[in-house]
C-alpha positions in Angstrom: 112.1 109.9 104.9 109.8 107.0 104.1 106.0 107.8 104.1 103.9 106.0 106.7 101.3 105.4 104.1 101.4 101.9 102.6 99.8 101.1 99.2 98.4 97.6 98.8 96.4 95.8 96.2 93.2 94.1 97.2 90.4 92.4 95.3 87.0 94.0 95.9 83.9 92.5 94.3 86.0 90.6 91.8 88.2 93.5 90.7 91.6 94.4 91.8 92.2 97.9 93.2 94.8 99.6 95.3 94.3 101.3 98.6 96.8 103.6 100.4 96.6 103.5 104.2 98.8 104.0 107.2 99.9 100.7 108.8 97.7 101.4 111.9 94.6 101.3 109.6 95.7 98.1 107.9 96.1 96.5 111.3 92.8 97.8 112.5 91.1 96.3 109.4 92.8 93.0 110.0 91.6 92.9 113.6 88.0 93.9 112.6 87.8 91.3 109.8 89.1 88.6 112.1 86.6 89.5 114.8 83.8 89.3 112.2 85.1 86.1 110.7 85.4 87.6 107.2 88.3 88.2 104.8 89.9 91.6 104.4 88.5 91.7 100.9 85.0 91.0 102.2 85.3 93.8 104.8 86.7 96.3 102.2 83.8 95.3 99.9 81.3 96.0 102.7 82.9 99.4 103.3 83.0 100.2 99.6 79.3 99.3 99.2 78.2 101.5 102.2 80.3 104.6 101.6 78.4 107.7 100.9 81.2 109.8 99.3 84.9 110.2 99.1 87.5 107.7 98.0 87.9 104.2 99.3 91.0 105.0 101.4 89.1 107.7 103.3 86.0 105.5 103.7 88.2 102.8 105.3 89.9 105.3 107.7 86.5 106.6 108.8 85.1 103.0 109.2 88.1 101.9 111.3 88.0 105.1 113.4 84.3 104.7 114.0 84.6 101.0 114.9 87.2 101.6 117.6 85.5 104.7 118.8 82.3 102.8 119.4 84.1 99.9 121.0 85.8 102.2 123.4 82.6 103.9 124.3 81.0 100.5 125.1 83.6 99.8 127.8 82.3 100.7 131.3 83.9 103.9 132.8 85.4 101.9 135.8 87.3 99.7 133.3 88.9 102.8 131.7 90.4 104.1 135.0 93.7 102.5 135.9 93.8 100.7 139.3 95.7 102.6 142.0 
């Protein structure tokens, strides 16, 4: 069985590194970087500079989770309830 984790190389602050993430997190990062008008490398560099501890893959997962969590929380309650 193939692992859902995908390992990709990315250039961060001028050096090449590899990051292993599930496809959903790669897609989330692509969406966030597009909304912020920045490259994926720039976004990963920002995450890397701001992480307090842990490895880069974990920091990215937490960043993406936090981003979408806060985005969901900012949607009014009426918009979350399906129309009947």
